[in-house]
ROVEXNU-524315 format. One line per field, with one value per residue (C-alpha): residue in one letter; x, z, y. Coordinates in Angstrom, 1 decimal, m for minus. Each point is the difference from the previous one (the first is absolute). Layout:
! residues N
seza = (a,...)
px = (X,...)
pz = (Z,...)
py = (Y,...)
! end
This chain:
! residues 492
seza = (m,l,s,y,d,e,m,t,p,p,e,r,e,l,w,d,a,f,p,e,g,r,q,v,d,l,r,a,g,a,t,g,g,d,d,p,a,g,g,a,d,w,g,p,e,r,t,l,r,a,a,v,v,t,a,l,a,r,g,g,s,a,a,p,p,g,a,v,t,a,l,r,v,a,g,a,r,i,t,g,r,l,d,l,s,g,a,d,i,g,h,l,l,w,f,e,g,c,w,f,e,e,g,p,s,f,y,g,a,a,t,r,t,i,g,i,i,g,s,r,v,p,g,l,d,a,t,m,a,r,i,e,g,r,l,d,l,r,r,s,v,l,h,s,r,v,s,l,v,n,a,r,v,a,g,e,l,a,l,t,g,a,a,l,s,d,p,d,g,l,a,l,s,a,g,g,l,v,m,e,g,g,i,f,a,r,d,l,t,t,r,g,e,v,r,l,v,g,a,q,l,s,g,g,l,f,m,e,g,a,r,l,e,n,p,g,a,s,a,l,v,a,d,n,a,l,a,s,t,l,v,f,s,q,g,f,g,a,l,g,t,v,r,l,r,g,a,q,t,t,d,q,l,t,f,r,g,a,t,l,s,g,d,r,v,a,l,d,c,s,r,m,q,a,g,d,l,d,l,t,p,a,a,p,p,t,g,a,v,d,l,q,g,a,q,i,a,v,l,h,d,s,e,d,a,w,p,d,v,v,r,l,q,g,l,v,y,g,s,l,q,p,a,e,g,a,r,d,d,v,a,r,r,v,a,w,i,r,r,e,p,g,y,a,p,q,p,y,e,q,l,a,s,w,y,r,k,v,g,h,d,d,d,a,r,r,v,l,l,a,k,q,r,h,r,r,s,v,l,g,t,a,g,r,a,w,g,h,l,l,d,a,v,v,g,y,g,y,r,p,w,l,a,g,v,w,i,a,a,l,t,v,l,g,t,w,v,f,r,a,q,s,p,q,p,v,k,a,g,e,g,p,p,f,n,a,l,v,y,t,l,d,l,l,i,p,i,g,g,l,g,q,r,s,s,w,y,w,p,e,g,p,a,q,w,l,s,y,t,l,i,a,a,g,w,l,l,t,t,a,v,v,a,g,v,t,r,s,l,n,k,t)
px = (0.1,1.1,0.8,m1.9,3.6,0.1,m3.5,m0.1,m2.7,m3.0,0.5,0.6,m3.2,m2.0,1.6,m0.9,m3.9,m0.7,m0.6,m2.8,m1.5,1.0,0.6,3.2,m0.8,3.3,m2.0,1.6,m3.4,m0.5,3.3,m1.3,1.9,m2.8,m1.1,1.4,0.8,3.0,0.9,3.1,1.4,m0.8,2.8,1.5,m2.1,m3.1,1.9,m0.8,1.7,m2.2,2.0,m1.1,m3.4,0.1,1.1,m2.4,m3.0,1.0,0.3,3.4,m0.5,m1.5,m3.6,m1.0,m2.7,m3.6,1.4,m1.7,3.1,m0.2,2.4,m1.1,2.1,m0.8,2.1,2.6,2.6,0.6,2.9,0.9,m2.9,m2.5,m0.1,m2.8,m0.2,m1.3,m0.2,m2.5,m0.8,m2.6,m0.3,m0.7,2.3,m0.7,1.8,m1.3,1.4,3.4,2.2,1.2,3.1,m1.0,m3.3,m1.0,m0.5,m2.9,0.5,m1.9,0.1,m2.6,m1.0,m2.3,m1.0,2.6,m0.6,2.3,m1.9,1.2,3.0,2.3,0.6,1.6,m2.4,m0.7,m0.2,m2.7,0.0,m1.5,m0.4,m2.5,m1.3,m2.1,m0.9,m0.1,2.5,0.0,1.6,m2.1,1.6,3.1,2.0,1.3,1.8,0.9,m2.1,m2.1,m0.7,m2.6,0.0,m2.0,0.3,m2.8,m0.7,m2.9,m0.6,m0.4,2.5,m0.1,1.1,m1.5,1.6,3.2,2.1,1.1,2.2,2.5,2.6,m0.7,m4.0,m1.4,m0.6,m2.0,0.3,m2.3,m1.4,m1.4,m0.4,m2.3,m1.6,m2.4,m0.6,m0.3,2.4,m0.4,1.8,m1.7,1.7,2.9,2.2,1.7,2.4,0.0,m2.1,m2.1,m0.2,m2.5,m0.3,m1.8,0.0,m2.8,m1.4,m2.2,m0.7,0.0,2.3,m0.8,1.6,m1.8,1.9,3.0,1.8,1.7,2.1,1.8,m0.7,m0.2,m0.4,m1.9,m0.3,m1.7,m0.3,m1.9,m1.2,m1.7,0.1,m2.8,m1.1,m3.4,0.4,2.0,m0.5,1.7,m2.1,0.2,2.6,1.6,1.9,2.1,2.4,0.2,m2.3,m1.8,0.0,m2.3,m0.1,m1.9,m0.4,m2.9,m1.6,m2.5,m1.3,0.8,2.4,m0.1,1.2,m2.3,1.7,3.2,2.2,1.4,2.3,1.5,1.5,m2.2,m1.6,m0.9,m1.7,m0.1,m2.6,m0.3,m0.7,m0.7,m2.6,m1.4,m3.2,m0.2,1.8,m0.4,1.5,m0.9,3.5,0.6,0.4,m0.1,3.2,2.6,0.3,m2.2,m1.7,m0.1,m2.6,m0.3,m1.2,m0.2,m2.7,m1.9,m2.9,m0.7,1.8,m0.4,1.1,m0.6,m0.5,3.7,1.3,1.2,2.5,m0.2,1.0,m1.8,0.6,m3.3,0.1,m0.7,m1.0,m2.7,m1.8,m3.1,m1.1,0.8,0.1,0.3,1.6,m2.8,m1.0,1.2,m2.4,0.0,m2.0,0.5,1.3,3.3,0.3,m0.1,2.8,2.0,m0.1,1.0,3.2,1.1,2.4,m1.7,m3.0,m0.6,m3.8,0.4,0.0,m3.6,m0.9,0.9,m1.7,m3.3,0.1,0.7,m3.3,m2.1,1.0,m1.4,m3.1,0.9,m0.8,m0.5,3.7,1.3,m1.5,1.6,3.4,m0.4,m1.0,3.0,2.3,m1.5,0.8,3.6,0.2,m1.0,2.6,2.7,m2.0,0.7,m2.0,m2.8,m0.1,m0.6,m2.2,m2.3,0.4,m0.7,m3.6,m0.7,0.7,m2.4,m2.7,0.0,2.8,1.7,m2.9,0.1,m2.2,m2.9,m2.9,2.2,m1.2,m3.5,1.0,1.2,m2.9,m2.6,1.7,0.3,m3.7,m1.4,2.2,m1.5,m3.5,0.0,1.6,m2.0,m3.4,1.1,0.9,m1.9,1.3,m1.8,m1.7,1.3,m3.7,m2.8,m2.7,2.2,1.7,m0.1,m0.4,3.1,1.1,2.7,0.9,m0.2,1.9,2.7,0.3,0.0,3.3,1.8,m0.7,2.3,m1.9,m3.4,m2.4,m3.0,m1.7,0.5,3.4,m1.1,m3.5,1.3,2.7,3.0,m0.8,2.2,2.4,1.3,m2.4,1.2,3.6,m1.6,m1.1,3.1,1.8,m2.8,0.5,4.1,m0.5,m2.0,2.3,2.8,m2.2,m0.8,3.7,1.5,m2.9,0.8,3.9,m0.2,m2.3,2.1,3.2,m1.7,m0.9,3.1,1.9,2.6)
pz = (0.2,m1.4,3.2,m0.2,m0.9,m2.9,m1.2,m3.0,0.6,m1.4,2.0,3.0,m0.8,m0.3,3.3,1.9,m1.9,0.8,4.1,m0.5,m3.3,m2.1,m4.0,m1.4,m3.3,m2.5,m3.0,m2.1,m0.3,m2.4,m1.8,m1.3,m0.3,2.5,m2.7,1.8,m3.2,m0.2,3.6,m0.9,m1.0,3.3,2.3,3.4,1.3,m0.5,0.4,3.0,0.6,0.2,3.3,1.9,m1.1,1.3,3.2,0.8,m1.0,2.4,2.4,0.3,1.2,3.3,0.8,3.0,1.7,m1.3,m3.7,m3.1,m2.3,m3.6,m2.7,m2.7,m3.2,m3.0,m3.2,1.2,m2.4,2.4,m0.9,0.7,1.6,2.4,1.8,3.0,m0.6,3.6,1.6,2.6,m1.0,2.1,m1.8,m3.7,m3.0,m2.6,m3.5,m2.3,m3.5,1.0,m2.2,1.4,m1.4,1.2,1.1,3.3,1.9,3.0,0.3,2.5,1.8,2.3,m0.7,0.0,m3.2,m2.7,m2.2,m3.5,m1.9,m3.7,0.4,m2.6,2.0,m1.6,1.9,3.3,1.8,2.9,0.0,3.3,1.2,2.6,m0.5,2.7,m2.2,m3.6,m2.8,m2.2,m3.6,m1.7,m3.1,0.6,m3.0,1.3,m3.0,1.6,1.9,2.9,2.4,2.4,0.2,3.5,1.1,2.2,m0.3,2.8,m2.0,m3.9,m2.4,m2.3,m3.6,m1.8,m2.7,0.5,m2.8,0.5,m2.2,0.3,m3.0,1.2,m0.1,3.2,0.7,3.5,2.0,2.6,0.7,3.2,0.6,3.0,m0.1,2.7,m1.9,m4.1,m2.7,m1.9,m3.4,m2.3,m2.8,0.6,m2.9,0.0,m2.5,1.3,2.2,2.6,2.8,2.8,0.2,3.2,1.0,2.8,m1.1,2.5,m0.9,m3.9,m2.8,m2.2,m3.4,m1.5,m3.2,0.9,m3.3,0.8,m3.1,0.0,m3.9,m0.8,3.7,3.3,1.0,3.0,1.6,3.7,m0.1,3.4,0.9,2.9,m1.0,1.2,m3.2,m3.2,m2.1,m3.6,m1.7,m1.2,m2.7,1.7,m2.6,m0.1,m2.9,1.0,2.4,2.8,2.0,2.8,0.4,3.4,1.0,2.3,0.3,2.5,m1.6,m3.3,m3.0,m2.6,m3.5,m1.1,m2.6,m0.1,m2.8,m0.1,m2.5,0.4,m2.6,0.6,3.2,1.1,3.0,2.3,2.6,0.0,3.6,1.2,2.9,m0.7,1.5,m2.8,m3.3,m2.2,m3.5,m2.4,m1.3,m2.7,m2.3,m0.3,1.3,m2.9,1.8,1.4,3.2,2.4,2.4,0.6,3.4,1.0,2.5,m0.6,1.9,m2.4,m3.4,m2.0,m3.7,m3.4,m3.5,m0.3,3.1,m1.6,m2.5,m2.4,2.5,3.3,2.4,2.1,1.0,3.3,1.0,2.2,0.6,1.7,m2.2,m3.2,m0.4,m3.4,m0.3,m0.7,m3.3,m1.0,m1.2,2.1,m2.2,m0.5,m3.6,1.7,3.2,m2.4,m1.9,3.0,0.9,m3.4,0.6,1.9,m1.7,m1.0,1.6,3.7,1.4,3.3,m1.1,m1.7,2.8,2.3,m2.0,m0.3,4.0,m0.1,m2.6,2.2,3.2,m1.4,m1.3,m3.6,m0.8,m3.9,0.1,1.9,m2.4,m2.9,1.9,0.2,m3.5,m1.3,2.4,m1.7,m3.4,1.1,1.1,m3.0,m2.0,1.6,m0.6,m2.4,m3.4,1.7,2.9,m1.9,m2.0,2.8,1.4,m3.0,0.1,3.8,m0.9,m2.7,1.5,3.6,0.4,2.2,2.3,0.8,m2.7,m0.2,m1.8,m2.8,m0.1,0.0,m2.9,m2.0,0.9,m1.0,m3.4,m0.8,1.4,m2.2,m3.0,0.4,0.6,m3.3,m2.1,1.8,m0.6,m3.7,0.0,2.3,0.9,0.0,2.7,1.6,0.3,m2.0,2.0,3.1,2.3,0.4,m2.8,m2.0,1.7,m1.7,2.8,2.9,m2.3,m0.3,3.6,0.5,m2.3,2.0,3.5,0.3,3.2,0.4,m3.1,m0.8,m2.4,m3.1,m0.8,0.7,m1.9,m3.4,m2.4,m0.8,m3.1,m3.2,m2.0,1.6,2.8,1.1,0.4,2.3,2.3,0.7,0.0,2.9,2.0,0.0,0.7,2.7,1.7,m0.6,1.3,3.2,0.5,m0.3,2.3,2.9,m1.0,0.3,2.8,2.2,m0.9,0.9,3.2,1.0,m1.3,m1.9)
py = (0.5,3.0,2.2,3.7,1.5,m2.2,1.2,2.4,3.2,m1.3,m3.5,2.2,1.9,m2.9,m1.6,3.0,0.0,m3.5,0.4,2.7,m1.8,3.2,m0.4,0.6,1.7,m0.1,1.3,2.6,1.6,2.7,m0.4,m3.4,m3.5,m1.9,m2.3,m3.6,m1.4,2.3,m0.6,m2.1,3.3,1.9,1.1,m0.5,2.7,m2.3,m3.4,m2.3,m3.4,m2.9,m0.9,3.4,m0.4,m4.0,1.1,2.7,m2.1,m2.7,2.3,1.4,3.5,0.3,1.8,1.9,m1.7,0.4,1.6,m1.8,m1.0,m0.2,m0.2,2.4,1.5,1.1,0.3,m2.2,m1.7,m3.2,m2.2,m3.4,m2.4,0.7,m3.4,m0.6,m3.4,m1.1,3.0,1.1,3.4,2.2,3.1,1.4,m0.4,2.9,0.5,2.7,0.6,m1.9,m1.9,m3.3,m1.5,m3.7,m1.5,0.5,m3.7,m0.5,m3.4,m1.7,3.5,1.4,3.6,2.8,2.0,0.0,2.7,0.3,2.6,1.6,m1.9,m2.1,m3.2,m3.4,m2.6,m0.2,m3.3,m0.1,m3.7,m1.6,3.9,0.7,3.9,1.4,3.0,0.4,m0.3,2.9,m0.3,2.6,1.4,m1.5,m2.0,m3.5,m1.7,m3.1,m2.7,1.5,m3.3,0.0,m3.8,m1.1,3.3,1.6,3.4,1.4,3.1,0.7,m0.4,3.1,m0.4,2.6,1.6,m2.6,m1.5,m3.6,m1.8,m2.8,m1.6,m3.4,0.5,0.0,3.6,m0.8,m3.1,m0.1,m3.8,m0.5,3.7,0.7,3.3,1.5,3.1,0.5,0.1,3.3,m0.2,2.6,0.9,m2.5,m1.0,m3.3,m2.0,m3.3,m2.4,1.2,m3.5,0.2,m3.9,m1.0,3.7,1.0,3.3,1.3,3.7,m1.2,0.8,3.1,0.5,2.7,1.1,m2.1,m1.2,m3.7,m0.9,m3.7,m1.0,m4.0,m0.6,0.7,4.0,m0.6,m3.4,m0.4,m3.7,m1.0,3.3,1.5,3.5,1.8,2.0,0.1,2.8,0.5,2.6,3.6,m0.5,m3.1,m1.9,m3.0,m1.3,m3.5,m2.6,1.0,m3.0,m0.5,m3.9,m0.8,3.2,1.1,3.5,0.5,3.1,1.4,m0.8,2.5,0.5,2.9,1.8,m2.0,m1.0,m3.7,m1.5,m3.5,m2.1,m2.9,0.4,3.7,m0.4,m3.6,0.0,m3.7,m1.4,3.3,1.2,3.1,2.3,2.1,m0.4,3.5,m1.3,3.2,0.8,2.7,m2.2,m3.7,m1.9,m1.3,m3.0,m2.8,0.5,m3.1,m0.6,m3.3,m1.3,3.7,0.8,3.3,1.4,2.9,0.1,3.2,0.0,2.2,m1.2,1.1,m1.8,m3.2,m1.5,m2.6,m2.5,m0.3,m2.6,m0.8,m3.8,m0.1,3.6,0.6,3.3,1.1,3.0,1.5,3.6,1.7,3.8,2.6,0.0,m3.6,m2.6,m2.7,m2.7,m3.8,0.3,2.1,m2.3,m3.3,1.7,1.0,m3.7,m1.1,1.8,m2.8,m2.5,m3.0,m1.3,0.6,m0.9,2.0,3.3,m0.3,m1.7,2.6,2.5,m1.6,m0.6,4.3,0.4,m2.5,1.8,3.5,m1.9,m0.1,m3.6,0.5,1.6,m3.2,m2.0,1.6,m0.2,m3.7,m0.5,2.2,m2.6,m2.8,1.3,1.0,m3.8,m1.5,2.1,m2.5,m3.1,m2.8,m0.5,m1.9,2.2,3.1,m1.6,m0.7,3.5,1.3,m2.0,0.7,3.8,0.2,m2.4,1.2,2.6,m2.6,m0.2,3.9,0.5,m2.4,1.6,m0.7,m3.5,1.0,2.3,m3.0,m2.3,2.7,0.6,m3.8,m0.6,2.6,m1.5,m3.6,1.1,1.7,m3.0,m2.4,1.8,0.4,m3.7,m2.2,m3.7,m3.1,m1.7,m2.8,m1.6,1.5,1.4,m0.7,2.1,3.8,2.5,1.1,3.7,1.2,2.4,m2.9,m2.5,2.6,0.3,m3.9,m0.3,2.9,m1.4,m2.8,m1.5,m0.9,0.2,1.8,m2.7,1.2,m1.4,m3.8,0.7,1.5,m1.1,2.4,1.8,m0.8,2.1,3.3,0.1,m3.5,1.4,2.9,m2.7,m1.3,3.4,1.0,m3.2,0.6,3.8,m1.0,m2.2,2.8,2.7,m2.4,m0.8,3.8,1.0,m2.6,0.5,3.8,0.6,m2.4,1.7,3.4,m1.4,m1.6,3.1,m1.8)
! end
């Protein structure tokens, strides 16, 4: 540790100010040159050695009883590494408009509020730190990794207006971070991945207007995170995948007005749980949206919310709420489901269940009919042929009235033909008189009999072939109705 006599004038000034908590302002003021981007060129009158700052932070300067100590400095060039690993710091640390030669370390430290405001810093290591206050990095430029792995912050984490980047691709590493306050990262810009895997964000994450860039990879990874609120809105943009696999949000997750761009997947919310998901981005995401296995109480969307590929298998929602002015008809919802690659029955069943829940039974039947038509497209030749027959005859059981239409049409045709060409009686003078309508119905109904077919021979010529056709049609219609209605009742 340096003696007081070995300190430079600015270091002595800081040493003397510490017991009283006064700020030492080394900025040039009106003469300019206070931008931390040029801090490497600041002279000795603005330079503090990290060893002196470290000694003060660890309580090297004695304070009178009852004094509220604090380390406050503005406009300083700090050389060397500020290493407070494992330290127990009971006072405020505040750096404003400073330039750091090396990234500070708070690894495993227990501290109060730390503020590094509007400064230029080559990264920050607060792994496993315990901060009984706030961590304030507003408007700072951190051009190497910021680590908050398994850290705990009692107050808020302020990243508003900050810029984070890392040449190795991990701008913010905060897996296992426990936040009792919120993370406020409005207008944050990052180059590299923001990692919040397993983080506990009781106060929520607010990233309005933030711009995250990590093309070809993940811009944000918050798998299995627990959060009250996740806000990615008001100009939020991500160049790279936003990944929230297995995350749990008790309140709102919103992408209102956001821009999501990913090479293959723009938004991955598989197995996520959310109270309210607002997916009304400024434009359709350029990559796929994955909602497989997600559970959402209320889903808000718009006509432009969905990309060409949407994975919906296993998605469960309690309510669908279209954006104001957006149409919300069955055709649009079915088209939404058809964005799922391949055939998946569950999304159709979930949508039909929702329509039944709100009392739209006709819409539910239309959805289930669309499901059967989609399923038909992946069957073999025989299955497709039988499916087309079921569709034409009874609409897979969801339009049983079609069978009545066919029966009525064939009844009219048979009555007209048999009235013009009456058959011969089996036994002259015996049996009921010939009735063309009843005779036609007797041919169409495959079970039981009305007495006409057994009492009269089939007519000859074309009328005979019509008789064969009516018998075959009766069996086909009956089989199709039974199969279709059974399928409808079983919801297969």
